[in-house]
DRENRO-938497 format. One record per residue: residue number from 1; y, z negated, x of N, C-alpha, C, O in turn. Coordinates in steps of 0.2 Angstrom, whole numbers, plus 5000, padded with zeros to 4 digits. Atoms other than C-alpha are relative to their C-alpha. Layout:
SITE   pos    n_y    n_z    n_x   ca_y   ca_z   ca_x    c_y    c_z    c_x    o_y    o_z    o_x
SITE   NUM      Y      Z      X      Y      Z      X      Y      Z      X      Y      Z      X
...
END
This chain:
SITE   pos    n_y    n_z    n_x   ca_y   ca_z   ca_x    c_y    c_z    c_x    o_y    o_z    o_x
SITE     1   4994   4997   5004   5000   5001   5001   5005   5001   5004   5009   5005   5005
SITE     2   4995   4997   4994   5010   4998   5015   5004   5006   5002   5010   5007   5003
SITE     3   4998   4995   4998   5012   5013   5020   5001   5006   4995   5005   5010   4995
SITE     4   4998   4996   5008   5011   5022   5002   5010   4998   5001   5014   5003   5001
SITE     5   4992   5003   5000   5030   5011   5003   5005   5002   5004   5011   5003   5003
SITE     6   4995   4998   4997   5035   5019   5019   4999   5007   4996   5004   5009   4992
SITE     7   4996   4993   5004   5031   5035   5014   5004   5004   4995   5006   5010   4996
SITE     8   4997   4999   5007   5040   5036   4997   5007   4997   5004   5012   5000   5002
SITE     9   4990   4999   4999   5056   5030   5006   5002   5001   5007   5008   5000   5010
SITE    10   4997   4996   4995   5056   5039   5021   5000   5008   4998   5004   5012   5000
SITE    11   4996   4994   5003   5055   5053   5010   5006   4999   4995   5012   5001   4997
SITE    12   4991   5003   5003   5069   5046   4997   5004   5002   5006   5006   5006   5010
SITE    13   4993   4998   4992   5080   5044   5011   5002   5006   5003   5008   5007   5004
SITE    14   4998   4994   4998   5075   5062   5017   5003   5003   4997   5007   5007   4998
SITE    15   4998   4995   5004   5078   5068   5003   5009   5000   5000   5013   5005   5000
SITE    16   4993   5002   5001   5095   5060   5001   5004   4999   5006   5010   4996   5005
SITE    17   4998   4999   4994   5099   5063   5020   5004   5006   5000   5010   5008   5001
SITE    18   5001   4991   4999   5094   5083   5019   5005   5001   4993   5003   5006   4990
SITE    19   4997   4999   5006   5107   5083   5003   5007   4998   5002   5010   4999   4997
SITE    20   4993   5004   4996   5123   5074   5013   5002   5003   5008   5008   5005   5009
SITE    21   4998   5001   4994   5121   5077   5032   4993   5004   5001   4993   5007   5007
SITE    22   5006   4996   4995   5104   5085   5036   4995   4995   5004   4997   4989   5003
SITE    23   5001   5007   4996   5092   5074   5048   4993   4999   4997   4989   4998   5001
SITE    24   5004   5003   5005   5078   5071   5034   4993   5001   5004   4987   4998   5003
SITE    25   5009   4999   4996   5063   5077   5046   4998   4995   5004   4993   4993   5005
SITE    26   4998   5004   4997   5068   5064   5057   4995   4994   4998   4991   4992   5002
SITE    27   5001   5005   5005   5062   5051   5043   4991   5001   4998   4987   4997   4997
SITE    28   5005   5000   5006   5047   5059   5035   4993   5002   5008   4988   4999   5007
SITE    29   5008   4996   4999   5034   5069   5050   5000   4993   5006   4996   4993   5011
SITE    30   5003   5006   4995   5034   5052   5062   4997   4997   4995   4991   4997   4996
SITE    31   4999   5003   5003   5035   5042   5046   4988   5002   4999   4983   4998   5000
SITE    32   5005   4997   5003   5017   5054   5041   4995   4998   5007   4990   4995   5007
SITE    33   5004   5002   4993   5011   5053   5060   4996   4993   5003   4991   4992   5006
SITE    34   5001   5008   4998   5012   5034   5062   4996   4997   4993   4994   4992   4993
SITE    35   5004   5000   5003   5002   5035   5045   4994   5000   5001   4989   4997   5000
SITE    36   5007   4998   4996   4989   5044   5054   4999   5006   4998   4993   5008   4998
SITE    37   5003   4993   5002   4990   5060   5049   5001   5005   5004   5007   5006   5004
SITE    38   5000   4994   4994   4986   5075   5062   5007   5000   5002   5012   4997   4999
SITE    39   4992   4998   4997   5003   5080   5071   5001   5008   4996   5007   5010   4995
SITE    40   4998   4993   5004   5001   5099   5061   4999   4997   4993   5003   4998   4989
SITE    41   5000   4999   5008   4995   5095   5046   5006   4991   4997   5007   4989   4992
SITE    42   4996   5005   4999   5006   5079   5049   5009   5005   4997   5012   5004   4992
SITE    43   4994   4997   5002   5024   5093   5049   4999   5006   4994   5003   5009   4989
SITE    44   5003   4994   5007   5014   5106   5037   5001   4996   4996   5006   4998   4993
SITE    45   4999   5005   5005   5014   5090   5023   5007   4999   5003   5008   5005   5004
SITE    46   4993   5000   4999   5033   5086   5029   5004   5005   4995   5009   5004   4990
SITE    47   4994   4996   5002   5039   5101   5025   4996   5003   4989   4997   5005   4983
SITE    48   5003   4998   5008   5030   5104   5008   5004   4995   4997   5007   4998   4992
SITE    49   4997   5006   5003   5037   5088   5002   5003   5001   5002   5004   4995   5001
SITE    50   4991   5003   5001   5055   5089   5007   5002   5009   4995   5007   5011   4993
SITE    51   4998   4996   5002   5054   5106   5001   5002   5004   4993   5006   5009   4993
SITE    52   4995   5000   5008   5059   5107   4981   5008   4998   5001   5012   5000   4997
SITE    53   4994   5003   4999   5074   5098   4988   5004   5005   5003   5010   5004   5003
SITE    54   4996   4997   4994   5078   5113   5000   5006   5001   4992   5012   5000   4994
SITE    55   4998   4994   5004   5085   5122   4982   5005   4996   4996   5009   4999   4993
SITE    56   4995   5004   5005   5094   5106   4975   5006   5001   5001   5009   4998   4996
SITE    57   4992   4999   5001   5111   5111   4978   5003   5006   5002   5009   5006   5005
SITE    58   4997   4995   5000   5110   5129   4979   5002   5001   4994   5001   5007   4994
SITE    59   4998   4997   5007   5118   5130   4961   5005   5000   5002   5008   5005   5001
SITE    60   4993   5001   4995   5134   5122   4970   5002   5007   5003   5007   5009   5003
SITE    61   4995   4993   4996   5136   5138   4979   4999   5004   4999   4999   5009   5003
SITE    62   5000   4995   5004   5133   5149   4965   5004   5006   5005   5003   5010   5009
SITE    63   4994   4995   5002   5149   5157   4965   5002   4999   5008   5004   5005   5010
SITE    64   4998   4997   4991   5153   5153   4986   4994   5007   5002   4997   5012   5004
SITE    65   5004   4995   5001   5137   5164   4985   5005   5007   5000   5006   5008   5006
SITE    66   4998   4994   5006   5146   5180   4976   5004   5001   5004   5005   5007   5006
SITE    67   4994   4997   4996   5161   5179   4987   4997   5001   5008   5002   5000   5012
SITE    68   5004   5001   4994   5149   5181   5002   5002   5012   5001   4999   5015   4997
SITE    69   5003   4991   4999   5151   5204   5007   5000   4999   5006   5005   5001   5008
SITE    70   4998   4998   4994   5151   5203   5025   4992   4999   5003   4991   5003   5008
SITE    71   5006   4998   4999   5132   5200   5027   4997   5003   4996   4999   5002   4990
SITE    72   5005   5000   5002   5118   5207   5021   4994   4997   4997   4989   4996   5000
SITE    73   5004   5005   5002   5110   5197   5010   4991   5002   4999   4986   4999   5001
SITE    74   5010   5000   4999   5093   5205   5008   4996   5002   5006   4990   5002   5006
SITE    75   5004   4998   4994   5090   5211   5024   5001   4992   5005   5000   4992   5011
SITE    76   4998   5006   4995   5096   5192   5032   4994   4997   4998   4989   4996   5001
SITE    77   5007   5001   5003   5083   5186   5019   4991   5002   5002   4986   4999   5003
SITE    78   5006   4999   4999   5070   5197   5023   4997   4997   5006   4991   4994   5007
SITE    79   5003   4999   4992   5071   5195   5042   4999   4990   4999   4994   4987   5001
SITE    80   5006   5005   4998   5068   5176   5039   4998   4996   4996   4999   4990   4995
SITE    81   5006   5001   5000   5053   5176   5028   4996   5001   5005   4992   4997   5008
SITE    82   5006   4995   4992   5045   5187   5042   5002   4994   5005   4997   4992   5008
SITE    83   4998   5004   4993   5054   5173   5055   4993   4993   4996   4988   4991   4999
SITE    84   5004   5009   4999   5046   5156   5045   4994   5002   4996   4992   4998   4992
SITE    85   5004   5002   5000   5032   5164   5041   4993   5002   5005   4987   5000   5005
SITE    86   5006   5004   4991   5023   5166   5058   5005   4995   5004   5004   4994   5010
SITE    87   5005   5004   4996   5029   5155   5063   5001   4994   4999   5005   4991   5002
SITE    88   5002   5004   5004   5022   5144   5049   4991   5002   5005   4987   4998   5007
SITE    89   5008   4999   4999   5006   5154   5056   4998   4998   5009   4993   4995   5011
SITE    90   4999   5001   4994   5011   5152   5075   4998   4992   5001   4995   4990   5006
SITE    91   5001   5007   4999   5010   5132   5070   4991   4998   4998   4988   4993   5001
SITE    92   5005   4998   5001   4993   5136   5064   4996   5003   5003   4991   5001   5001
SITE    93   5001   4998   4992   4988   5143   5079   4999   4997   5005   4994   4997   5009
SITE    94   5002   5005   4995   4990   5131   5088   4997   4993   5002   4998   4987   4999
SITE    95   5004   5006   5002   4977   5119   5096   5004   4993   4999   5009   4993   5002
SITE    96   4998   5004   5000   4979   5101   5090   5003   4996   5006   5009   4994   5006
SITE    97   4996   5001   4992   4982   5094   5108   5005   5003   5002   5009   5000   5006
SITE    98   4995   4997   4996   4994   5108   5112   5007   4998   4998   5012   4997   5002
SITE    99   4996   5002   5004   5005   5103   5098   5001   4994   5003   5006   4993   5006
SITE   100   4999   5008   5002   5004   5084   5100   5003   5000   5006   5008   4998   5005
SITE   101   5000   5000   4995   5008   5087   5119   5009   5003   5000   5012   5003   5006
SITE   102   4994   4995   4999   5026   5098   5114   5004   4995   4996   5009   4993   4998
SITE   103   4995   5005   5001   5031   5086   5101   5006   4997   5001   5010   4998   4997
SITE   104   4997   5002   4996   5041   5075   5113   5007   5006   5000   5013   5004   4998
SITE   105   4995   4995   4998   5052   5092   5117   5002   5004   4995   5007   5007   4994
SITE   106   4995   5000   5007   5053   5097   5099   5006   4996   4997   5011   4997   4995
SITE   107   4996   5004   5004   5060   5082   5093   5007   4999   5006   5012   4996   5005
SITE   108   4993   5002   4995   5072   5080   5108   5004   5005   4997   5009   5004   4993
SITE   109   4996   4992   5002   5079   5100   5106   5003   4998   4995   5009   4998   4995
SITE   110   4994   5002   5005   5082   5092   5087   5006   4998   5001   5012   4999   5000
SITE   111   4992   5005   4999   5092   5079   5092   5004   5001   5005   5008   4997   5005
SITE   112   4993   5000   4999   5103   5085   5104   5003   5007   4996   5009   5008   4996
SITE   113   4996   4997   5007   5106   5100   5090   5004   4995   4996   5009   4996   4993
SITE   114   4997   5005   5006   5109   5086   5079   5007   4998   5002   5012   4998   4998
SITE   115   4995   5004   4999   5120   5078   5089   5006   5003   5006   5011   4999   5008
SITE   116   4993   4994   4997   5131   5093   5100   4999   5003   4994   5005   5003   4992
SITE   117   5000   4994   5000   5127   5106   5090   5008   5004   4998   5010   5009   5001
SITE   118   4994   4997   5002   5145   5109   5081   5003   5001   5007   5002   5007   5007
SITE   119   4995   5002   4996   5155   5105   5097   4997   5006   5006   5000   5008   5011
SITE   120   5002   4995   4998   5142   5117   5104   5003   5007   4996   5008   5009   4999
SITE   121   4998   4994   5006   5144   5132   5090   5007   4999   5001   5010   5004   4999
SITE   122   4994   4996   5001   5161   5131   5092   5003   5004   5007   5006   5009   5008
SITE   123   5000   4998   4994   5163   5132   5109   4999   5006   5003   5003   5008   5007
SITE   124   5004   4995   4997   5152   5146   5111   5003   5007   4993   5004   5013   4995
SITE   125   4994   4996   5006   5163   5155   5092   5006   5003   5004   5009   5007   5000
SITE   126   4997   5002   5001   5176   5155   5103   5002   5006   5006   5006   5009   5008
SITE   127   5003   4994   4990   5169   5166   5119   4996   5007   4996   4996   5013   4997
SITE   128   5006   4993   5004   5156   5177   5107   5001   5003   4994   5004   4999   4990
SITE   129   5001   4998   5009   5155   5186   5091   4992   5005   5000   4989   5007   5005
SITE   130   5004   4995   5001   5141   5196   5083   4999   5003   4996   4999   5000   4990
SITE   131   5003   4992   5006   5137   5213   5072   4996   4996   4998   4996   4990   4999
SITE   132   5003   5000   5008   5126   5214   5057   4993   5000   5007   4989   4995   5008
SITE   133   5006   5001   4998   5112   5218   5069   4996   4995   5004   4990   4995   5004
SITE   134   5004   5002   4997   5110   5206   5082   5000   4993   4997   4995   4989   4998
SITE   135   5000   5002   5005   5115   5195   5069   4991   4998   4999   4989   4993   5002
SITE   136   5007   4996   5003   5097   5199   5061   4995   4998   5005   4992   4993   5003
SITE   137   5002   5004   4995   5089   5196   5077   5001   4995   5004   4996   4994   5007
SITE   138   4999   5009   5001   5096   5178   5081   4997   4995   4995   4994   4989   4995
SITE   139   5005   5006   5006   5091   5174   5064   4992   4998   5001   4988   4993   5001
SITE   140   5009   4996   5000   5074   5181   5066   4997   4994   5006   4992   4990   5004
SITE   141   5002   5006   4995   5071   5168   5082   5002   4993   4994   4999   4988   4993
SITE   142   4999   5009   5002   5078   5153   5072   4995   5001   4993   4993   4996   4991
SITE   143   5004   5002   5004   5068   5157   5058   4992   4998   5002   4988   4994   4999
SITE   144   5004   5000   4997   5055   5157   5068   4996   4993   5003   4990   4991   5002
SITE   145   5002   5009   4999   5057   5139   5075   5000   4993   4994   4999   4987   4994
SITE   146   4999   5006   5006   5062   5133   5056   4992   5000   4999   4990   4994   4999
SITE   147   5007   4999   5001   5043   5140   5053   4995   4995   5003   4990   4992   5001
SITE   148   5009   5004   4996   5034   5130   5067   5003   4993   4997   5000   4988   4994
SITE   149   4998   5009   5000   5045   5114   5066   5005   5000   4994   5004   4996   4988
SITE   150   4995   5003   5004   5062   5116   5057   5007   4996   5003   5012   4998   5003
SITE   151   4994   5006   4996   5073   5099   5065   5003   5005   5001   5003   5010   5005
SITE   152   4989   4997   4997   5091   5106   5065   4998   5006   5001   5000   5008   5006
SITE   153   4999   4993   5001   5086   5123   5058   5008   5001   4995   5013   5003   4995
SITE   154   4990   5001   5005   5102   5121   5047   5009   5001   5005   5015   5003   5005
SITE   155   4993   5001   4992   5113   5117   5064   4998   5008   5003   5003   5010   5007
SITE   156   5002   4992   4995   5106   5136   5073   5002   5002   4991   5007   4999   4990
SITE   157   4995   4994   5007   5112   5146   5055   5004   4998   5001   5006   5002   5006
SITE   158   4994   5000   5003   5127   5138   5053   5007   5004   5008   5012   5006   5008
SITE   159   4998   4999   4994   5129   5141   5074   5001   5006   4999   5007   5008   4998
SITE   160   4997   4992   5002   5125   5160   5072   5006   5003   4995   5011   5006   4996
SITE   161   4996   5001   5008   5133   5160   5054   5007   5002   5004   5010   5008   5004
SITE   162   4992   4997   4995   5151   5158   5068   5001   5003   5003   5006   5007   5003
SITE   163   5001   4993   4999   5145   5167   5077   5003   5009   4998   5006   5014   5001
SITE   164   4998   4992   5001   5147   5183   5066   5008   5002   4998   5011   5007   4996
SITE   165   4996   5000   5003   5162   5178   5062   5003   4994   4993   5008   4991   4992
SITE   166   4998   5003   5006   5161   5169   5047   5003   4992   4997   4999   4988   4997
SITE   167   4998   5006   4999   5173   5153   5043   5001   4995   4995   5004   4990   4997
SITE   168   4999   5001   5006   5172   5148   5025   4992   4993   5001   4987   4995   5001
SITE   169   5004   5006   4999   5162   5130   5027   4994   5003   4994   4988   5005   4995
SITE   170   5006   5000   5006   5155   5133   5009   4997   5004   4999   4991   5003   4998
SITE   171   5002   4994   4997   5151   5150   5011   4993   5002   5003   4988   5006   5001
SITE   172   5001   4999   4995   5143   5149   5027   4990   4994   4997   4984   4996   4998
SITE   173   5006   5006   5003   5130   5131   5017   4998   5004   4996   4992   5003   4996
SITE   174   5000   4996   5004   5130   5144   5003   4993   5003   5002   4988   5003   4999
SITE   175   5005   4994   4997   5120   5156   5013   4993   4996   5005   4989   4999   5008
SITE   176   5005   5001   4992   5110   5143   5027   4994   4996   4993   4988   4998   4993
SITE   177   5003   5000   5007   5104   5136   5008   4993   5002   4998   4988   4999   4999
SITE   178   5002   4992   5003   5097   5152   5002   4991   4999   5005   4985   4998   5004
SITE   179   5005   4998   4994   5090   5154   5017   4993   4996   5004   4988   4998   5006
SITE   180   5003   5003   4998   5082   5139   5023   4996   4998   4995   4990   4998   4997
SITE   181   5003   5000   5006   5076   5136   5005   4992   5004   4999   4987   5001   4998
SITE   182   5002   4997   4997   5068   5152   5008   4991   4999   5000   4986   4998   4997
SITE   183   5006   5001   4997   5058   5151   5022   4997   4994   5000   4993   4994   5005
SITE   184   5005   5003   4998   5052   5133   5018   4993   5001   4994   4988   4998   4994
SITE   185   5004   4997   5007   5043   5142   5000   4997   5003   5005   4993   4999   5006
SITE   186   5001   4998   4999   5037   5154   5012   4993   4998   5004   4987   4999   5003
SITE   187   5006   5005   4997   5028   5140   5026   4997   4998   4996   4991   4997   4997
SITE   188   5004   5006   5006   5025   5130   5009   4992   5002   5001   4986   5000   5002
SITE   189   5007   4995   5002   5012   5145   5005   4997   5000   5005   4991   4998   5003
SITE   190   4999   5002   4995   5008   5145   5021   4995   4997   5001   4989   4998   5002
SITE   191   5005   5008   4999   5001   5128   5024   4995   5002   4995   4990   5005   4996
SITE   192   5005   5001   5006   4994   5126   5009   4991   5005   4997   4985   5004   4996
SITE   193   5006   4996   4998   4984   5143   5009   4992   4998   5005   4986   4999   5004
SITE   194   5002   5001   4994   4979   5139   5026   4997   4990   4999   4996   4988   5005
SITE   195   5003   5005   5001   4972   5119   5019   5003   4996   5006   4999   4994   5010
SITE   196   5000   5003   4991   4983   5111   5035   5007   4994   4994   5012   4991   4996
SITE   197   4995   5006   5003   4993   5099   5021   4992   4995   4996   4986   4996   4995
SITE   198   5003   5006   4999   4986   5081   5016   5005   4999   4994   5011   4997   4995
SITE   199   4999   5000   5007   4988   5080   4995   5002   4992   5002   5002   4991   4996
SITE   200   5003   5008   5005   4987   5061   4994   5009   4997   5004   5012   4993   5003
SITE   201   4990   5007   4999   5006   5058   5007   5004   5006   4995   5008   5004   4991
SITE   202   4996   4997   5004   5014   5075   4999   4999   4996   4994   5004   4992   4992
SITE   203   4997   5004   5007   5010   5069   4980   5006   4991   4998   5009   4990   4993
SITE   204   4994   5002   5000   5021   5053   4986   5005   5001   5002   5010   4998   5000
SITE   205   4994   4999   4995   5032   5060   4998   5005   5004   4993   5010   5002   4990
SITE   206   4997   4997   5004   5037   5074   4986   5007   5000   4995   5012   5004   4995
SITE   207   5000   5002   5005   5043   5067   4970   5008   4996   5005   5014   4997   5006
SITE   208   4994   5005   4994   5052   5052   4982   5005   5005   5003   5010   5002   5005
SITE   209   4997   4998   4997   5060   5065   4989   5005   5002   4995   5010   4999   4994
SITE   210   4997   4999   5008   5067   5073   4973   5005   4996   4996   5010   4997   4994
SITE   211   4995   5003   5001   5072   5059   4968   5007   4996   5003   5013   4995   5001
SITE   212   4993   4998   4994   5084   5055   4984   5004   5006   5001   5010   5005   5004
SITE   213   4998   4996   5000   5089   5071   4983   5005   4999   4993   5011   4999   4994
SITE   214   4994   5001   5008   5096   5069   4963   5002   4995   5001   5009   4995   5002
SITE   215   4996   5007   4998   5099   5050   4966   5002   4998   5005   5008   4998   5006
SITE   216   4999   5002   4994   5098   5044   4982   5007   5004   5005   5009   5000   5009
SITE   217   4992   4997   4998   5116   5058   4988   5004   4996   4997   5008   4992   5000
SITE   218   4994   5001   5003   5126   5054   4973   5000   4989   5005   5002   4983   5003
SITE   219   5000   5005   4996   5125   5038   4983   5002   4999   5007   5006   4994   5008
SITE   220   5001   4998   4993   5123   5041   5001   5010   5004   5001   5015   5003   5005
SITE   221   4992   4997   5001   5140   5053   4996   5006   4996   5002   5010   4997   5006
SITE   222   4996   5008   4998   5149   5035   4996   5000   4997   5006   5003   4992   5007
SITE   223   4999   5003   4994   5146   5032   5014   5003   5007   5003   5002   5013   5001
SITE   224   4998   4997   4995   5155   5040   5027   4995   5003   5005   4990   5001   5008
SITE   225   5006   4999   4995   5147   5053   5037   4998   5001   5005   4992   5002   5006
SITE   226   5003   5007   4993   5149   5045   5054   4996   4998   5001   4992   4999   5005
SITE   227   5004   5005   4998   5140   5033   5050   4993   5002   4997   4988   4999   5000
SITE   228   5005   4995   5001   5126   5045   5040   4998   5003   5006   4992   5005   5005
SITE   229   5002   4996   4996   5126   5054   5055   4994   5000   5006   4989   5003   5008
SITE   230   5000   5005   4995   5127   5040   5067   4993   4998   5000   4989   4998   5005
SITE   231   5008   5001   5004   5109   5033   5056   4996   5004   5002   4990   5003   5004
SITE   232   5009   4996   4998   5100   5047   5060   5000   5001   5005   4994   5000   5007
SITE   233   4998   4999   4994   5106   5051   5077   4996   4994   5004   4992   4996   5008
SITE   234   5003   5008   5000   5099   5031   5081   4992   5004   5002   4990   5006   5007
SITE   235   5005   4998   5003   5084   5036   5069   4996   5004   5010   4993   5001   5015
SITE   236   5003   4994   4998   5080   5053   5080   5000   4999   5009   4996   5002   5013
SITE   237   5002   5003   4995   5084   5043   5096   4994   5000   5000   4990   5004   5000
SITE   238   5008   5005   5002   5071   5031   5095   4995   5001   4999   4991   4998   5003
SITE   239   5007   4997   5000   5056   5042   5089   5002   5004   5005   4997   5004   5008
SITE   240   5003   4993   4995   5058   5056   5102   4998   4994   5005   4993   4995   5009
SITE   241   5000   5003   4993   5062   5041   5115   4991   4997   5000   4988   4998   5005
SITE   242   5007   5002   5001   5042   5032   5107   4995   5005   5003   4990   5003   5006
SITE   243   5005   4996   5002   5036   5050   5106   4997   5002   5009   4991   5003   5011
SITE   244   5004   5000   4994   5038   5051   5124   4996   4996   5006   4992   4998   5010
SITE   245   5004   5005   4997   5032   5036   5131   4994   4999   4997   4991   4995   5000
SITE   246   5008   4998   5003   5016   5039   5120   4997   5006   5002   4993   5009   4999
SITE   247   5005   4992   4997   5013   5056   5129   4998   5003   4993   4995   5009   4993
END
């Protein structure tokens, strides 16, 4: 019962955090590992559990997406689905021991992205720009990473869209939310078909994540974002350090 309570709480908080500041994977993935779920199944189950929340905020961005004229959305969408599918398959083809060995590095990469993604993106955007073709190439690799692990993918997408020249954060967040939801959808279907999902854990976490996304976000919005980001970053650093120490 203690493990079940931990899974429910982690998913609830992850749903709320993803709706406000992002970083929910830092809570759900390690909790599944600590609950005894093998690493690849933990990653797959985390994706499936958080998937419904991916579309929770999409309705709020419909009008913003309608104003987006510079990005060819069907092409962006298609390349993201392809990258997400290949990333999910790559995860399933990775031996369990190999994936366990690279978990600390994936977490470290996601932590660095979460901590320094905005200033790095601003620095790069001030010096380089992307046209539509290179943007699709970059998005393919972002989606590939998202299907494989996913931590920090939102920051990567916002950075690439900034390089393309988009400035309206609402429009960027709308496209990011749409594509991340689609990417998670194709990864979810892939993981389910492959039988890589711990359904007992998902049965506990999925409704908790939905509740967190709808109800918890309202409470989380009252907390200043610097405090939320500080909390997520502290958790991310501690968890990353733990996985490096444990090997």
